[in-house]
C-alpha positions, 0 to 999 in steps of 0.5 A, spaced: 547 457 301 542 452 298 542 445 298 542 445 290 549 445 291 549 438 294 546 435 288 551 432 283 548 432 276 544 426 275 539 427 282 539 435 278 538 430 271 531 426 276 529 432 279 527 435 272 524 428 270 520 428 276 518 435 277 517 436 270 512 429 270 508 433 275 507 439 272 505 436 266 499 432 269 495 438 268 496 440 260 495 433 259 489 433 263 487 439 259 489 436 253 489 429 253 481 429 252 479 434 247 479 429 241 473 426 245 469 431 246 464 429 241 464 422 244 462 425 251 457 429 248 453 423 245 455 418 251 452 423 257 446 425 252 448 432 253 450 438 249 456 441 246 457 447 251 456 443 257 463 438 255 467 445 253 464 447 261 469 443 263 475 446 260 472 452 264 472 449 271 478 446 270 481 453 270 476 455 276 479 449 280 486 450 279 486 458 281 482 456 287 486 449 289 493 452 288 491 458 294 490 452 299 497 447 297 501 453 297 500 455 304 499 448 306 506 446 304 508 452 308 506 449 313 506 442 313 512 441 308 512 439 300 511 432 300 504 430 304 501 436 302 503 434 294 501 427 296 494 429 298 493 433 293 495 427 288 490 422 292 484 427 290 486 427 283 486 420 282 479 419 285 476 425 282 479 422 275 476 415 277 469 419 278 471 422 270 471 416 268 465 412 271 460 419 271 454 417 268 451 424 266 454 431 264 454 434 272 458 428 276 463 429 269 463 436 271 463 436 278 469 431 278 473 435 273 473 441 277 475 436 284 481 433 279 483 440 278 483 442 285 487 436 287 492 437 281 494 444 282 498 441 287 503 438 283 504 445 279 504 449 286 508 445 289 514 443 284 514 451 284 516 451 291 521 446 292 525 448 285 526 455 290 527 451 296 533 447 293 536 453 288 538 460 288 535 465 283 539 463 276 539 456 278 531 456 279 530 460 272 535 454 269 532 449 273 524 451 270 527 452 263 529 444 264 522 443 266 519 447 261 522 442 257 519 436 259 512 439 261 512 442 254 512 436 251 505 435 254 501 439 250 504 436 243 502 430 244 496 429 249 491 430 244 494 425 239 494 421 245 488 422 247 485 420 240 488 414 240 486 412 246 478 414 245 479 411 237 481 404 240 478 404 248 473 410 249 473 416 252 473 413 259 480 410 257 483 416 257 481 418 264 484 411 267 490 412 263 491 419 267 489 415 274 494 409 273 499 415 270 498 419 277 499 412 281 505 412 278 506 419 281 505 418 288 509 413 288 515 416 286 514 422 290 513 417 296 519 413 295 524 418 292 522 425 294 525 428 300 522 433 304 526 440 301 521 445 306 527 447 311 523 453 313 517 450 315 512 455 318 508 451 324 504 458 326 501 459 320 494 460 320 488 463 315 490 470 318 497 469 317 496 466 309 491 473 308 497 478 311 502 474 306 497 475 300 496 481 301 504 482 301 504 480 295 499 485 292 503 491 295 510 488 293 511 492 287 517 488 284 513 482 285 507 484 281 511 488 276 513 481 274 507 477 275 504 482 270 507 480 264 508 472 265 500 472 267 498 477 261 502 472 256 500 466 258 492 469 257 494 471 250 496 463 249 490 460 253 486 465 248 490 463 242 487 455 244 480 457 245 480 461 238 485 458 233 481 453 231 475 456 228 480 462 226 485 456 222 479 452 220 474 456 218 477 462 216 483 460 213 480 453 211 487 449 214 484 441 215 484 439 222 491 435 220 493 441 217 491 445 224 494 440 228 501 440 225 500 449 226 499 447 233 504 443 234 509 448 231 508 453 236 508 448 242 515 446 239 516 453 240 516 453 247 521 448 247 526 451 243 524 458 247 526 454 253 532 451 250 535 457 248 533 461 255 538 456 259 543 459 254 542 466 255 542 465 263 550 463 262 552 470 261 544 475 262 540 475 269 533 473 268 531 480 269 535 483 263 532 477 259 525 478 261 525 485 260 527 484 252 522 478 251 516 483 254 519 487 248 519 482 243 512 479 245 508 486 245 511 488 238 508 480 235 502 481 239 501 488 235 503 485 228 497 481 230 492 486 231 494 490 224 493 482 221 486 483 224 485 488 218 490 485 213 489 477 214 495 475 212 496 468 214 504 468 213 504 474 218 499 470 223 503 464 223 511 468 225 508 472 230 503 467 233 510 463 234 514 468 237 509 472 241 507 464 244 515 462 245 517 469 249 512 465 255 518 460 256 523 466 256 518 470 261 515 465 266 521 461 268 525 468 270 519 471 272 518 465 277 525 465 280 525 473 280 519 473 285 521 467 289 528 468 290 526 472 297 520 469 300 523 464 305 518 461 309 513 465 304 516 461 298 509 456 298 505 461 299 508 466 294 507 460 288 500 458 290 498 466 289 503 466 283 499 460 280 492 463 282 493 469 277 495 465 272 490 461 271 484 465 273 486 470 267 487 464 263 480 462 264 478 470 262 482 471 256 479 465 253 472 466 255 473 473 252 474 470 245 468 466 245 463 472 248 466 476 242 465 472 237 463 475 230 466 470 224 473 474 223 480 474 226 478 480 230 476 477 237 482 473 238 487 477 235 485 483 239 485 479 245 492 478 244 494 485 242 491 487 249 495 481 253 501 483 250 499 491 251 497 489 258 504 486 259 508 491 257 505 497 261 505 493 267 512 491 267 514 498 266 510 502 270 510 498 276 518 496 276 519 504 274 516 506 280 519 501 285 525 505 281 524 512 283 522 509 290 528 506 291 531 512 289 528 517 295 
């Protein structure tokens, strides 16, 4: 029986806000400085592709860092590695704010991601420590509401700060918010890992990762989350060109469109909480994967018959399914990990961010002044989600019958 049963509603709400705020750091750090790209380019006397590279490097840092912090949180507890990562994030963010050339800026962005990812991977492990499987899904849905607000408001906040105080102030703002978070962690976050594995070493970590890779149930639920998330990042990378250049939306109209899709994620998280009252995480995942695949298929058709309303509705549905799939998939794969929860969360998160980097790069690489690269990438993500889930789970069921 987990310690969640000892938490009253006030403490649960506090944990939602604290852990949701910690996981929101990463989307804030990705999205807040986007409106300042032109100013960064001019100030650092560089090219726009190099400024854009700072986003890709952030994805790489997020992927690699999770492989480190997950096992550390299994060996030393959740709190110490979390504080260490946040401190590293703080100094790297100050480095971004004070960089005098693009190469130092890129280096500090990579380090910033490496430190900041501790909040995401360890927060998931903390939730796993505290709650049973269905409660994990509910709690992660609550966290998704908190962190889902971040990508909606981050560009607007960044634009205001950039306009009145300059782009460097964005990173000073992030570093100040980080200091507040570190203080809250030190003062109020208890150590939740009751299965600390002091004997954990490099070879054991590699064995654990190999175990996850061979665990067909783990992979069956990892693939849909990773694939739909990759489709969302492809949308983030390719949608400005598609909707502003091809469909001739104004930047303001595009911003409203972007915000509505972000709102869809929040609505999905709320609905998912309600569904968990009478459906299992497994059932919600299965139905949502089918819906995401169908939405992605419609998007592929719009590559040849580009109807804006059909694209808008299908994108809204496809992106919203992420908050039906992700909380439930994570709760399923972490539910039986015990002393390997941190490593499992790290392995899961590494794939999330690695594939996000690849999908966003594919959209840019195959750019041909049409909607096809974006829509075909999203369809591929939906197709892989559907086929991968059914292949691994069906094969797993056959093994269980023999």
